[in-house]
PASEBA-1860 file (N, C-alpha, C; in nm, 3 decimals):
! residues 309
1> MSSRGMTQ> -4.688/6.457/7.192/-4.564/6.389/7.162/-4.587/6.301/7.041 ~ -4.493/6.303/6.949/-4.510/6.222/6.827/-4.383/6.142/6.801 ~ -4.394/6.036/6.716/-4.277/5.951/6.683/-4.288/5.902/6.538 ~ -4.169/5.868/6.482/-4.168/5.816/6.345/-4.096/5.682/6.348 ~ -4.137/5.594/6.268/-4.074/5.462/6.265/-4.115/5.386/6.139 ~ -4.062/5.261/6.129/-4.091/5.178/6.012/-4.152/5.049/6.060 ~ -4.248/5.008/5.988/-4.313/4.882/6.022/-4.219/4.766/5.983 ~ -4.249/4.647/6.029/-4.168/4.529/5.998/-4.164/4.503/5.848
9> AQLEARRR> -4.276/4.524/5.781/-4.282/4.502/5.636/-4.191/4.598/5.565 ~ -4.189/4.720/5.609/-4.102/4.818/5.547/-3.955/4.785/5.568 ~ -3.924/4.736/5.688/-3.787/4.695/5.716/-3.741/4.582/5.624 ~ -3.828/4.485/5.605/-3.793/4.371/5.519/-3.775/4.415/5.374 ~ -3.859/4.507/5.331/-3.847/4.556/5.194/-3.717/4.631/5.175 ~ -3.684/4.712/5.278/-3.559/4.786/5.269/-3.439/4.692/5.270 ~ -3.448/4.585/5.355/-3.340/4.486/5.362/-3.317/4.422/5.224 ~ -3.428/4.383/5.161/-3.417/4.319/5.030/-3.356/4.414/4.927
17> ELERQREQ> -3.389/4.539/4.934/-3.335/4.639/4.842/-3.185/4.654/4.861 ~ -3.146/4.663/4.989/-3.002/4.674/5.018/-2.926/4.551/4.970 ~ -2.986/4.433/4.993/-2.923/4.310/4.948/-2.909/4.308/4.796 ~ -3.015/4.356/4.727/-3.012/4.360/4.581/-2.902/4.454/4.534 ~ -2.890/4.566/4.597/-2.788/4.663/4.559/-2.648/4.607/4.581 ~ -2.631/4.544/4.700/-2.501/4.484/4.729/-2.466/4.373/4.628 ~ -2.568/4.293/4.594/-2.544/4.183/4.498/-2.509/4.240/4.361 ~ -2.574/4.342/4.320/-2.543/4.404/4.191/-2.400/4.460/4.191
25> ARQRRVKM> -2.365/4.521/4.305/-2.230/4.575/4.316/-2.127/4.462/4.310 ~ -2.159/4.352/4.381/-2.068/4.238/4.378/-2.054/4.182/4.237 ~ -2.164/4.170/4.167/-2.163/4.117/4.030/-2.082/4.207/3.938 ~ -2.091/4.339/3.962/-2.011/4.431/3.881/-1.862/4.411/3.908 ~ -1.830/4.386/4.038/-1.690/4.359/4.070/-1.642/4.229/4.006 ~ -1.729/4.127/4.007/-1.694/3.999/3.943/-1.675/4.020/3.794 ~ -1.762/4.101/3.734/-1.748/4.130/3.591/-1.613/4.194/3.564 ~ -1.570/4.284/3.651/-1.440/4.347/3.633/-1.329/4.244/3.646
33> QVMEIIQA> -1.344/4.152/3.741/-1.245/4.046/3.756/-1.241/3.957/3.632 ~ -1.360/3.929/3.579/-1.370/3.849/3.456/-1.293/3.916/3.344 ~ -1.310/4.046/3.329/-1.241/4.117/3.221/-1.090/4.117/3.244 ~ -1.047/4.125/3.372/-0.904/4.119/3.401/-0.846/3.983/3.364 ~ -0.921/3.877/3.398/-0.876/3.741/3.364/-0.870/3.725/3.213 ~ -0.971/3.778/3.144/-0.975/3.769/2.998/-0.851/3.834/2.938 ~ -0.816/3.950/2.986/-0.698/4.020/2.935/-0.571/3.938/2.960 ~ -0.562/3.881/3.080/-0.444/3.800/3.113/-0.436/3.675/3.025
41> LEKEQINL> -0.550/3.611/3.003/-0.552/3.490/2.921/-0.519/3.521/2.775 ~ -0.568/3.633/2.726/-0.537/3.671/2.588/-0.387/3.694/2.570 ~ -0.323/3.754/2.671/-0.179/3.775/2.664/-0.105/3.640/2.661 ~ -0.153/3.546/2.744/-0.090/3.414/2.749/-0.106/3.341/2.616 ~ -0.222/3.359/2.553/-0.244/3.297/2.422/-0.144/3.352/2.320 ~ -0.122/3.482/2.326/-0.026/3.545/2.234/0.114/3.490/2.259 ~ 0.149/3.473/2.387/0.281/3.419/2.420/0.298/3.276/2.371 ~ 0.193/3.196/2.386/0.198/3.057/2.339/0.224/3.051/2.189
49> AAIGHGAW> 0.154/3.138/2.118/0.173/3.141/1.972/0.313/3.190/1.936 ~ 0.363/3.286/2.011/0.493/3.346/1.980/0.606/3.245/1.997 ~ 0.596/3.157/2.095/0.703/3.059/2.118/0.677/2.927/2.045 ~ 0.572/2.926/1.963/0.548/2.809/1.880/0.477/2.694/1.948 ~ 0.411/2.723/2.060/0.341/2.616/2.133/0.195/2.604/2.095 ~ 0.142/2.707/2.031/-0.001/2.709/2.002/-0.048/2.590/1.921 ~ 0.034/2.546/1.825/-0.007/2.437/1.738/-0.022/2.305/1.812 ~ 0.047/2.291/1.927/0.044/2.165/2.001/-0.068/2.159/2.104
57> VQDEVAKM> -0.134/2.275/2.130/-0.244/2.278/2.227/-0.366/2.344/2.165 ~ -0.393/2.312/2.040/-0.499/2.379/1.966/-0.636/2.356/2.030 ~ -0.663/2.235/2.075/-0.795/2.206/2.134/-0.817/2.289/2.260 ~ -0.717/2.292/2.347/-0.729/2.370/2.470/-0.746/2.519/2.440 ~ -0.669/2.569/2.345/-0.678/2.710/2.310/-0.814/2.744/2.249 ~ -0.867/2.653/2.171/-0.998/2.677/2.109/-1.107/2.686/2.216 ~ -1.103/2.596/2.315/-1.202/2.600/2.424/-1.186/2.729/2.505 ~ -1.063/2.769/2.529/-1.037/2.892/2.603/-1.089/3.013/2.528
65> TAALKKGK> -1.067/3.016/2.398/-1.113/3.130/2.316/-1.265/3.143/2.323 ~ -1.334/3.028/2.321/-1.480/3.031/2.331/-1.524/3.085/2.466 ~ -1.451/3.047/2.573/-1.484/3.097/2.707/-1.459/3.247/2.719 ~ -1.351/3.293/2.657/-1.322/3.437/2.659/-1.431/3.515/2.588 ~ -1.476/3.464/2.477/-1.582/3.533/2.402/-1.710/3.540/2.485 ~ -1.742/3.428/2.550/-1.863/3.426/2.632/-1.850/3.522/2.750 ~ -1.729/3.531/2.809/-1.708/3.622/2.921/-1.725/3.767/2.882 ~ -1.679/3.801/2.762/-1.695/3.939/2.716/-1.841/3.974/2.692
73> QTPAGPKI> -1.917/3.877/2.642/-2.055/3.903/2.603/-2.152/3.895/2.721 ~ -2.111/3.833/2.830/-2.202/3.817/2.944/-2.195/3.940/3.035 ~ -2.308/4.010/3.057/-2.307/4.129/3.143/-2.303/4.089/3.291 ~ -2.276/4.187/3.375/-2.283/4.162/3.519/-2.424/4.119/3.553 ~ -2.437/4.004/3.615/-2.568/3.951/3.645/-2.557/3.812/3.703 ~ -2.667/3.739/3.707/-2.669/3.607/3.772/-2.572/3.507/3.710 ~ -2.542/3.519/3.578/-2.459/3.421/3.511/-2.310/3.451/3.522 ~ -2.275/3.566/3.576/-2.135/3.607/3.574/-2.048/3.519/3.663
81> DSIFEELQ> -2.108/3.462/3.769/-2.029/3.379/3.861/-1.980/3.250/3.792 ~ -2.066/3.188/3.713/-2.025/3.064/3.643/-1.919/3.095/3.539 ~ -1.931/3.212/3.476/-1.829/3.254/3.379/-1.695/3.273/3.450 ~ -1.702/3.335/3.568/-1.581/3.361/3.647/-1.512/3.228/3.684 ~ -1.590/3.131/3.728/-1.536/3.000/3.765/-1.470/2.931/3.645 ~ -1.537/2.936/3.531/-1.482/2.872/3.412/-1.350/2.936/3.370 ~ -1.346/3.069/3.375/-1.224/3.139/3.336/-1.110/3.111/3.434 ~ -1.143/3.097/3.563/-1.041/3.062/3.661/-0.978/2.926/3.630
89> QHQAMILT> -1.062/2.834/3.586/-1.011/2.701/3.548/-0.915/2.712/3.430 ~ -0.953/2.795/3.331/-0.864/2.815/3.216/-0.735/2.884/3.259 ~ -0.746/2.977/3.356/-0.627/3.048/3.403/-0.530/2.952/3.471 ~ -0.587/2.857/3.546/-0.502/2.757/3.610/-0.440/2.664/3.506 ~ -0.518/2.628/3.405/-0.471/2.533/3.304/-0.363/2.593/3.215 ~ -0.375/2.723/3.186/-0.281/2.783/3.090/-0.139/2.785/3.145 ~ -0.127/2.777/3.276/0.006/2.774/3.337/0.081/2.647/3.300 ~ 0.005/2.542/3.266/0.068/2.413/3.232/0.073/2.386/3.081
97> LSQTAEDR> 0.014/2.476/3.002/0.004/2.449/2.859/0.140/2.448/2.789 ~ 0.232/2.531/2.837/0.364/2.532/2.774/0.433/2.397/2.789 ~ 0.423/2.339/2.910/0.483/2.208/2.931/0.409/2.101/2.853 ~ 0.275/2.114/2.849/0.195/2.019/2.772/0.235/2.024/2.624 ~ 0.254/2.144/2.573/0.295/2.161/2.434/0.432/2.097/2.410 ~ 0.526/2.118/2.501/0.658/2.059/2.487/0.651/1.906/2.487 ~ 0.569/1.852/2.579/0.554/1.706/2.586/0.497/1.650/2.457 ~ 0.396/1.717/2.407/0.333/1.669/2.283/0.428/1.684/2.165
105> KDEHQREK> 0.504/1.792/2.166/0.601/1.812/2.058/0.705/1.700/2.060 ~ 0.752/1.666/2.179/0.850/1.557/2.192/0.790/1.424/2.149 ~ 0.665/1.399/2.189/0.598/1.275/2.152/0.580/1.267/2.001 ~ 0.541/1.379/1.942/0.526/1.383/1.797/0.659/1.357/1.728 ~ 0.766/1.412/1.783/0.898/1.391/1.725/0.937/1.244/1.732 ~ 0.904/1.182/1.847/0.933/1.039/1.860/0.853/0.958/1.759 ~ 0.726/0.993/1.744/0.641/0.924/1.646/0.696/0.944/1.504 ~ 0.742/1.065/1.477/0.796/1.094/1.345/0.923/1.013/1.320
113> WQAEAAVV> 1.009/1.005/1.422/1.131/0.926/1.406/1.097/0.779/1.381 ~ 1.000/0.729/1.456/0.959/0.590/1.438/0.900/0.569/1.299 ~ 0.820/0.667/1.254/0.760/0.658/1.121/0.867/0.660/1.012 ~ 0.964/0.750/1.028/1.072/0.758/0.930/1.151/0.627/0.925 ~ 1.175/0.568/1.042/1.247/0.440/1.046/1.167/0.330/0.979 ~ 1.035/0.331/1.000/0.950/0.228/0.939/0.952/0.238/0.786 ~ 0.947/0.361/0.735/0.946/0.379/0.589/1.082/0.346/0.530 ~ 1.189/0.383/0.600/1.324/0.348/0.552/1.340/0.196/0.549
121> GLKLEIDA> 1.288/0.128/0.652/1.293/-0.018/0.654/1.218/-0.079/0.538 ~ 1.100/-0.022/0.509/1.022/-0.071/0.395/1.097/-0.050/0.264 ~ 1.161/0.066/0.252/1.235/0.097/0.129/1.350/-0.001/0.110 ~ 1.421/-0.032/0.217/1.530/-0.130/0.208/1.477/-0.268/0.171 ~ 1.362/-0.301/0.227/1.300/-0.431/0.196/1.264/-0.441/0.048 ~ 1.205/-0.335/-0.006/1.166/-0.336/-0.147/1.289/-0.333/-0.237 ~ 1.393/-0.259/-0.195/1.520/-0.260/-0.269/1.576/-0.401/-0.280 ~ 1.570/-0.475/-0.169/1.620/-0.613/-0.169/1.537/-0.701/-0.261
129> RLDDIQFK> 1.407/-0.682/-0.259/1.321/-0.760/-0.349/1.350/-0.726/-0.495 ~ 1.378/-0.597/-0.522/1.407/-0.554/-0.659/1.530/-0.627/-0.713 ~ 1.629/-0.648/-0.626/1.750/-0.718/-0.670/1.720/-0.861/-0.712 ~ 1.613/-0.920/-0.658/1.579/-1.060/-0.689/1.495/-1.074/-0.815 ~ 1.439/-0.962/-0.863/1.348/-0.970/-0.978/1.427/-1.003/-1.105 ~ 1.373/-1.096/-1.184/1.441/-1.142/-1.305/1.381/-1.086/-1.433 ~ 1.251/-1.063/-1.434/1.184/-1.028/-1.558/1.158/-0.877/-1.567 ~ 1.174/-0.823/-1.686/1.172/-0.679/-1.709/1.042/-0.615/-1.662
137> QNKSEMER> 0.929/-0.674/-1.700/0.800/-0.615/-1.663/0.782/-0.611/-1.512 ~ 0.823/-0.718/-1.445/0.812/-0.722/-1.299/0.909/-0.624/-1.234 ~ 1.026/-0.607/-1.293/1.122/-0.510/-1.242/1.065/-0.368/-1.250 ~ 0.999/-0.338/-1.361/0.937/-0.206/-1.377/0.829/-0.183/-1.273 ~ 0.751/-0.290/-1.246/0.644/-0.279/-1.147/0.702/-0.259/-1.006 ~ 0.809/-0.331/-0.976/0.871/-0.316/-0.844/0.933/-0.177/-0.829 ~ 0.989/-0.125/-0.936/1.045/0.011/-0.932/0.935/0.114/-0.908 ~ 0.817/0.088/-0.963/0.703/0.178/-0.939/0.665/0.176/-0.790
145> VLRMTSDL> 0.662/0.059/-0.730/0.632/0.048/-0.586/0.740/0.121/-0.505 ~ 0.864/0.111/-0.550/0.974/0.179/-0.481/0.958/0.330/-0.488 ~ 0.914/0.380/-0.604/0.889/0.525/-0.617/0.776/0.569/-0.523 ~ 0.673/0.488/-0.512/0.563/0.519/-0.421/0.613/0.524/-0.276 ~ 0.707/0.435/-0.244/0.765/0.435/-0.109/0.846/0.562/-0.086 ~ 0.916/0.608/-0.187/0.991/0.734/-0.176/0.896/0.851/-0.155 ~ 0.782/0.849/-0.223/0.681/0.954/-0.203/0.630/0.953/-0.059 ~ 0.607/0.832/-0.007/0.560/0.820/0.131/0.665/0.871/0.228
153> QMEVNQGN> 0.790/0.847/0.197/0.899/0.896/0.282/0.899/1.049/0.286 ~ 0.873/1.112/0.174/0.865/1.258/0.170/0.749/1.308/0.255 ~ 0.635/1.240/0.251/0.520/1.278/0.333/0.556/1.273/0.481 ~ 0.623/1.166/0.521/0.660/1.150/0.662/0.759/1.258/0.703 ~ 0.854/1.289/0.617/0.952/1.393/0.647/0.885/1.529/0.667 ~ 0.770/1.547/0.599/0.696/1.672/0.612/0.599/1.670/0.730 ~ 0.598/1.557/0.802/0.516/1.547/0.922/0.379/1.487/0.902 ~ 0.349/1.439/0.782/0.219/1.378/0.757/0.226/1.229/0.792
161> LEQLSSKI> 0.168/1.193/0.907/0.171/1.055/0.954/0.035/0.988/0.945 ~ -0.058/1.052/0.876/-0.195/1.002/0.869/-0.200/0.867/0.797 ~ -0.262/0.768/0.862/-0.281/0.633/0.807/-0.149/0.572/0.758 ~ -0.043/0.602/0.829/0.088/0.555/0.785/0.098/0.403/0.786 ~ 0.050/0.340/0.893/0.059/0.194/0.902/-0.012/0.126/0.787 ~ -0.130/0.178/0.752/-0.206/0.122/0.641/-0.132/0.138/0.508 ~ -0.072/0.255/0.488/0.001/0.282/0.364/0.123/0.191/0.352 ~ 0.194/0.173/0.463/0.311/0.086/0.462/0.270/-0.057/0.430
169> QNLREMAL> 0.162/-0.103/0.493/0.114/-0.239/0.470/0.073/-0.260/0.324 ~ 0.006/-0.161/0.266/-0.037/-0.172/0.126/0.083/-0.184/0.032 ~ 0.184/-0.101/0.054/0.304/-0.105/-0.031/0.380/-0.236/-0.013 ~ 0.386/-0.284/0.113/0.454/-0.412/0.137/0.382/-0.525/0.064 ~ 0.249/-0.526/0.066/0.173/-0.630/-0.002/0.190/-0.621/-0.154 ~ 0.194/-0.498/-0.206/0.216/-0.481/-0.349/0.351/-0.538/-0.392 ~ 0.455/-0.507/-0.312/0.589/-0.558/-0.343/0.593/-0.710/-0.334 ~ 0.525/-0.764/-0.234/0.523/-0.910/-0.217/0.453/-0.977/-0.335
177> DVHKKDDK> 0.344/-0.917/-0.382/0.271/-0.975/-0.496/0.359/-0.977/-0.621 ~ 0.432/-0.868/-0.645/0.520/-0.862/-0.761/0.630/-0.968/-0.748 ~ 0.685/-0.982/-0.629/0.792/-1.078/-0.605/0.742/-1.221/-0.627 ~ 0.622/-1.251/-0.576/0.564/-1.384/-0.595/0.540/-1.412/-0.743 ~ 0.490/-1.313/-0.814/0.464/-1.329/-0.957/0.594/-1.357/-1.031 ~ 0.700/-1.283/-0.997/0.828/-1.303/-1.063/0.885/-1.441/-1.030 ~ 0.870/-1.484/-0.904/0.918/-1.617/-0.866/0.848/-1.725/-0.946 ~ 0.715/-1.711/-0.960/0.639/-1.811/-1.036/0.686/-1.816/-1.181
185> EAIDEELR> 0.704/-1.698/-1.240/0.748/-1.694/-1.379/0.889/-1.751/-1.394 ~ 0.973/-1.726/-1.293/1.109/-1.779/-1.298/1.108/-1.932/-1.291 ~ 1.022/-1.985/-1.203/1.010/-2.131/-1.192/0.953/-2.190/-1.320 ~ 0.851/-2.123/-1.376/0.792/-2.170/-1.503/0.898/-2.171/-1.613 ~ 0.981/-2.067/-1.616/1.084/-2.059/-1.719/1.189/-2.168/-1.699 ~ 1.222/-2.195/-1.575/1.320/-2.300/-1.546/1.266/-2.436/-1.590 ~ 1.137/-2.459/-1.560/1.075/-2.585/-1.603/1.072/-2.595/-1.756 ~ 1.044/-2.484/-1.821/1.042/-2.486/-1.967/1.182/-2.517/-2.021
193> REILKALI> 1.284/-2.461/-1.960/1.420/-2.492/-2.005/1.452/-2.641/-1.989 ~ 1.404/-2.698/-1.878/1.427/-2.840/-1.856/1.355/-2.924/-1.962 ~ 1.232/-2.883/-1.995/1.156/-2.955/-2.098/1.227/-2.944/-2.233 ~ 1.273/-2.823/-2.266/1.342/-2.805/-2.394/1.473/-2.884/-2.398 ~ 1.545/-2.885/-2.287/1.670/-2.961/-2.282/1.643/-3.109/-2.301 ~ 1.537/-3.157/-2.236/1.501/-3.298/-2.250/1.454/-3.330/-2.392 ~ 1.379/-3.237/-2.451/1.333/-3.255/-2.590/1.452/-3.266/-2.685 ~ 1.547/-3.176/-2.667/1.665/-3.177/-2.756/1.738/-3.311/-2.747
201> QSMRDLGF> 1.759/-3.358/-2.622/1.831/-3.483/-2.604/1.753/-3.601/-2.661 ~ 1.620/-3.601/-2.637/1.538/-3.711/-2.686/1.535/-3.715/-2.839 ~ 1.522/-3.598/-2.903/1.519/-3.593/-3.049/1.654/-3.634/-3.108 ~ 1.762/-3.594/-3.044/1.894/-3.634/-3.093/1.913/-3.785/-3.080 ~ 1.861/-3.842/-2.970/1.871/-3.986/-2.951/1.798/-4.062/-3.061 ~ 1.695/-4.000/-3.119/1.617/-4.064/-3.224/1.667/-4.025/-3.363 ~ 1.781/-3.958/-3.371/1.841/-3.927/-3.500/1.803/-3.795/-3.561 ~ 1.737/-3.709/-3.486/1.701/-3.577/-3.537/1.819/-3.480/-3.522
209> AVGKPTVV> 1.839/-3.399/-3.623/1.930/-3.285/-3.610/1.848/-3.170/-3.554 ~ 1.887/-3.117/-3.439/1.804/-3.020/-3.367/1.863/-2.880/-3.381 ~ 1.778/-2.788/-3.423/1.820/-2.649/-3.436/1.818/-2.577/-3.302 ~ 1.868/-2.454/-3.302/1.872/-2.373/-3.181/1.731/-2.328/-3.143 ~ 1.693/-2.339/-3.016/1.560/-2.292/-2.974/1.545/-2.142/-3.003 ~ 1.428/-2.105/-3.051/1.401/-1.965/-3.082/1.270/-1.921/-3.019 ~ 1.265/-1.795/-2.978/1.144/-1.740/-2.917/1.050/-1.690/-3.025 ~ 0.923/-1.730/-3.017/0.821/-1.682/-3.110/0.763/-1.554/-3.052
217> KETGSVAL> 0.791/-1.440/-3.117/0.752/-1.311/-3.061/0.602/-1.298/-3.041 ~ 0.526/-1.354/-3.136/0.381/-1.337/-3.129/0.320/-1.406/-3.006 ~ 0.375/-1.519/-2.967/0.315/-1.598/-2.859/0.401/-1.602/-2.732 ~ 0.530/-1.573/-2.745/0.619/-1.585/-2.631/0.665/-1.726/-2.604 ~ 0.620/-1.822/-2.684/0.663/-1.960/-2.668/0.801/-1.979/-2.732 ~ 0.864/-2.091/-2.699/0.994/-2.125/-2.757/0.976/-2.240/-2.856 ~ 1.026/-2.219/-2.977/1.011/-2.319/-3.083/1.141/-2.399/-3.096 ~ 1.123/-2.530/-3.117/1.236/-2.621/-3.132/1.207/-2.713/-3.252
225> IGTLSSGR> 1.296/-2.715/-3.351/1.275/-2.793/-3.473/1.384/-2.899/-3.485 ~ 1.336/-3.023/-3.507/1.428/-3.133/-3.532/1.404/-3.190/-3.671 ~ 1.512/-3.222/-3.743/1.500/-3.269/-3.882/1.577/-3.401/-3.898 ~ 1.510/-3.498/-3.964/1.575/-3.625/-3.996/1.656/-3.609/-4.125 ~ 1.744/-3.706/-4.148/1.825/-3.703/-4.270/1.738/-3.709/-4.395 ~ 1.619/-3.767/-4.382/1.527/-3.776/-4.495/1.461/-3.643/-4.527 ~ 1.479/-3.545/-4.440/1.416/-3.414/-4.460/1.289/-3.396/-4.379 ~ 1.240/-3.508/-4.326/1.121/-3.496/-4.242/1.157/-3.423/-4.112
233> SIRFDVDI> 1.065/-3.342/-4.066/1.094/-3.260/-3.948/0.976/-3.256/-3.853 ~ 1.007/-3.223/-3.730/0.905/-3.208/-3.626/0.938/-3.080/-3.549 ~ 0.835/-3.008/-3.514/0.854/-2.883/-3.440/0.772/-2.885/-3.313 ~ 0.836/-2.847/-3.205/0.767/-2.834/-3.077/0.768/-2.686/-3.037 ~ 0.652/-2.639/-2.992/0.641/-2.504/-2.935/0.601/-2.520/-2.789 ~ 0.687/-2.475/-2.698/0.661/-2.489/-2.555/0.639/-2.351/-2.495 ~ 0.519/-2.331/-2.434/0.492/-2.199/-2.375/0.539/-2.197/-2.229 ~ 0.522/-2.084/-2.166/0.577/-2.063/-2.032/0.513/-2.155/-1.930
241> SGQMEFDM> 0.391/-2.202/-1.955/0.322/-2.288/-1.860/0.356/-2.435/-1.879 ~ 0.435/-2.470/-1.984/0.468/-2.609/-2.011/0.376/-2.673/-2.114 ~ 0.279/-2.597/-2.161/0.192/-2.647/-2.267/0.274/-2.659/-2.396 ~ 0.261/-2.774/-2.462/0.342/-2.798/-2.581/0.253/-2.823/-2.702 ~ 0.284/-2.755/-2.811/0.220/-2.782/-2.940/0.327/-2.836/-3.034 ~ 0.284/-2.920/-3.127/0.381/-2.976/-3.220/0.321/-2.984/-3.360 ~ 0.409/-2.978/-3.460/0.374/-2.996/-3.600/0.479/-3.088/-3.662 ~ 0.435/-3.169/-3.757/0.526/-3.262/-3.824/0.516/-3.239/-3.974
249> SGFLERKC> 0.629/-3.218/-4.038/0.631/-3.188/-4.181/0.693/-3.305/-4.257 ~ 0.632/-3.343/-4.367/0.687/-3.449/-4.452/0.638/-3.587/-4.415 ~ 0.559/-3.599/-4.308/0.504/-3.728/-4.269/0.363/-3.738/-4.326 ~ 0.349/-3.813/-4.435/0.219/-3.822/-4.500/0.135/-3.935/-4.443 ~ 0.198/-4.018/-4.361/0.124/-4.132/-4.307/0.119/-4.121/-4.155 ~ 0.049/-4.212/-4.097/0.036/-4.210/-3.953/0.166/-4.242/-3.881 ~ 0.269/-4.273/-3.955/0.397/-4.302/-3.894/0.449/-4.184/-3.813 ~ 0.403/-4.067/-3.847/0.445/-3.949/-3.771/0.406/-3.962/-3.626
257> SDHLDEVL> 0.290/-4.024/-3.602/0.246/-4.045/-3.464/0.342/-4.135/-3.389 ~ 0.399/-4.234/-3.463/0.496/-4.322/-3.398/0.622/-4.245/-3.358 ~ 0.668/-4.158/-3.448/0.785/-4.076/-3.414/0.758/-3.987/-3.293 ~ 0.638/-3.930/-3.293/0.601/-3.845/-3.180/0.599/-3.924/-3.051 ~ 0.539/-4.042/-3.056/0.532/-4.126/-2.936/0.671/-4.167/-2.890 ~ 0.763/-4.188/-2.984/0.900/-4.222/-2.946/0.965/-4.106/-2.869 ~ 0.945/-3.985/-2.920/1.002/-3.868/-2.852/0.943/-3.852/-2.714 ~ 0.810/-3.861/-2.705/0.745/-3.843/-2.576/0.778/-3.956/-2.481
265> GLLETNFN> 0.796/-4.076/-2.535/0.834/-4.190/-2.451/0.971/-4.170/-2.390 ~ 1.066/-4.119/-2.470/1.199/-4.093/-2.416/1.195/-3.984/-2.309 ~ 1.110/-3.885/-2.332/1.098/-3.778/-2.231/1.056/-3.836/-2.097 ~ 0.960/-3.928/-2.101/0.911/-3.986/-1.976/1.011/-4.083/-1.917 ~ 1.074/-4.167/-2.003/1.167/-4.269/-1.953/1.296/-4.208/-1.900 ~ 1.354/-4.117/-1.976/1.486/-4.066/-1.940/1.483/-3.942/-1.852 ~ 1.374/-3.865/-1.861/1.373/-3.736/-1.792/1.255/-3.717/-1.697 ~ 1.172/-3.822/-1.685/1.056/-3.817/-1.594/0.962/-3.703/-1.628
273> IKSGPVQH> 0.958/-3.665/-1.758/0.864/-3.562/-1.802/0.744/-3.631/-1.862 ~ 0.630/-3.616/-1.795/0.509/-3.685/-1.837/0.419/-3.591/-1.916 ~ 0.351/-3.646/-2.014/0.261/-3.565/-2.097/0.120/-3.615/-2.084 ~ 0.029/-3.524/-2.106/-0.112/-3.561/-2.104/-0.151/-3.620/-2.239 ~ -0.279/-3.653/-2.256/-0.324/-3.712/-2.383/-0.303/-3.616/-2.500 ~ -0.260/-3.671/-2.612/-0.243/-3.590/-2.733/-0.380/-3.556/-2.789 ~ -0.397/-3.429/-2.822/-0.520/-3.384/-2.889/-0.487/-3.367/-3.037 ~ -0.522/-3.470/-3.117/-0.486/-3.469/-3.259/-0.581/-3.382/-3.339
281> NWKNPDKI> -0.523/-3.312/-3.431/-0.600/-3.237/-3.529/-0.533/-3.264/-3.663 ~ -0.557/-3.383/-3.714/-0.482/-3.430/-3.829/-0.509/-3.345/-3.953 ~ -0.401/-3.306/-4.018/-0.406/-3.231/-4.143/-0.297/-3.284/-4.233 ~ -0.309/-3.259/-4.358/-0.203/-3.296/-4.451/-0.085/-3.203/-4.427 ~ 0.029/-3.254/-4.375/0.142/-3.167/-4.342/0.192/-3.087/-4.461 ~ 0.188/-3.147/-4.583/0.233/-3.071/-4.700/0.147/-2.947/-4.717 ~ 0.015/-2.966/-4.696/-0.075/-2.851/-4.712/-0.052/-2.749/-4.602 ~ -0.018/-2.797/-4.487/0.008/-2.703/-4.378/0.127/-2.615/-4.411
289> SKGSQGFP> 0.233/-2.675/-4.462/0.355/-2.599/-4.485/0.343/-2.507/-4.605 ~ 0.257/-2.543/-4.698/0.239/-2.454/-4.813/0.160/-2.330/-4.772 ~ 0.199/-2.218/-4.827/0.123/-2.094/-4.803/0.154/-2.031/-4.668 ~ 0.253/-2.082/-4.596/0.289/-2.020/-4.469/0.438/-2.000/-4.466 ~ 0.480/-1.895/-4.394/0.622/-1.866/-4.387/0.682/-1.943/-4.270 ~ 0.799/-1.999/-4.294/0.863/-2.073/-4.188/0.789/-2.201/-4.160 ~ 0.796/-2.247/-4.035/0.732/-2.373/-4.000/0.603/-2.346/-3.927 ~ 0.494/-2.413/-3.962/0.364/-2.384/-3.902/0.359/-2.429/-3.756
297> TGGNTRTM> 0.270/-2.366/-3.683/0.246/-2.406/-3.545/0.101/-2.448/-3.531 ~ 0.070/-2.515/-3.420/-0.068/-2.555/-3.395/-0.095/-2.691/-3.454 ~ -0.215/-2.740/-3.433/-0.253/-2.869/-3.489/-0.268/-2.973/-3.382 ~ -0.161/-3.007/-3.311/-0.167/-3.108/-3.207/-0.100/-3.053/-3.083 ~ -0.157/-3.083/-2.970/-0.103/-3.029/-2.845/-0.090/-3.137/-2.740 ~ 0.004/-3.114/-2.650/0.017/-3.199/-2.533/0.082/-3.116/-2.423 ~ 0.034/-3.134/-2.301/0.089/-3.060/-2.189/0.201/-3.140/-2.127 ~ 0.314/-3.073/-2.104/0.432/-3.139/-2.047/0.449/-3.092/-1.903
305> RGGQS> 0.473/-3.184/-1.815/0.497/-3.150/-1.674/0.606/-3.239/-1.618 ~ 0.680/-3.187/-1.525/0.779/-3.270/-1.458/0.916/-3.212/-1.470 ~ 1.016/-3.292/-1.440/1.153/-3.246/-1.449/1.246/-3.363/-1.463 ~ 1.373/-3.334/-1.463/1.468/-3.441/-1.478/1.474/-3.524/-1.352 ~ 1.483/-3.657/-1.370/1.491/-3.746/-1.254/1.627/-3.732/-1.188
END
């Protein structure tokens, strides 16, 4: 009588072989499932792009595309299960991407509306400042800032909101600087007019016939000439800062200083316009007037400050 059988070791080896075969078969089935998911996800990606949602979920789509590529390249084997799990997560997420895209699109639209309103507000602000500008050069500069604001408005309309707050702040500061500069120049000009008005009155009080103030193109200062009946004359040049230069013609003696002091004294007494120390540069006035066209400038200076009491 004979019998056939398998030892325990042989049974265990056979068990392991069967388990290996079953696991390989399972992994092949998972690989097939992976490929099915990949196909489904690729279709969803195409749909997202077709309805215009792709641009709003670019990061999610990029991560999904990388996972799809890895799933295609990974063969059935030990790593296929982790690929399957990752793709399942993407499959669950893609169901919500359309709503996510809509939400982001709406949020972007709100941001764009807010940005457009901010730039329009800035433009109105600069327009208002432009109306206040008095001097030509400052007006040109403010108009340049306004053009830059219009350019920014076009950027926002096209959807470019990058560093918008910083750009708005820079343009607002530029407009403010121009406005401050114009205000200062306007105040300086007003003070100069007050000084000239006081000079005219003071010179007339002392018997000078005063000519019309004229602008000196080379320096931008305003010249004022007063002449006595004797023919002796005095000229004041007042610049935008209130600095005053004067020349006296026909005064061969130091008496000219007395006339000057009388004028400056009246300015201080009647108009509260105070002057600093006179810086004399004495020259023979006859020689000064010879060889020059019109009335000479320079020689003696004094700074005028203040206003009418």
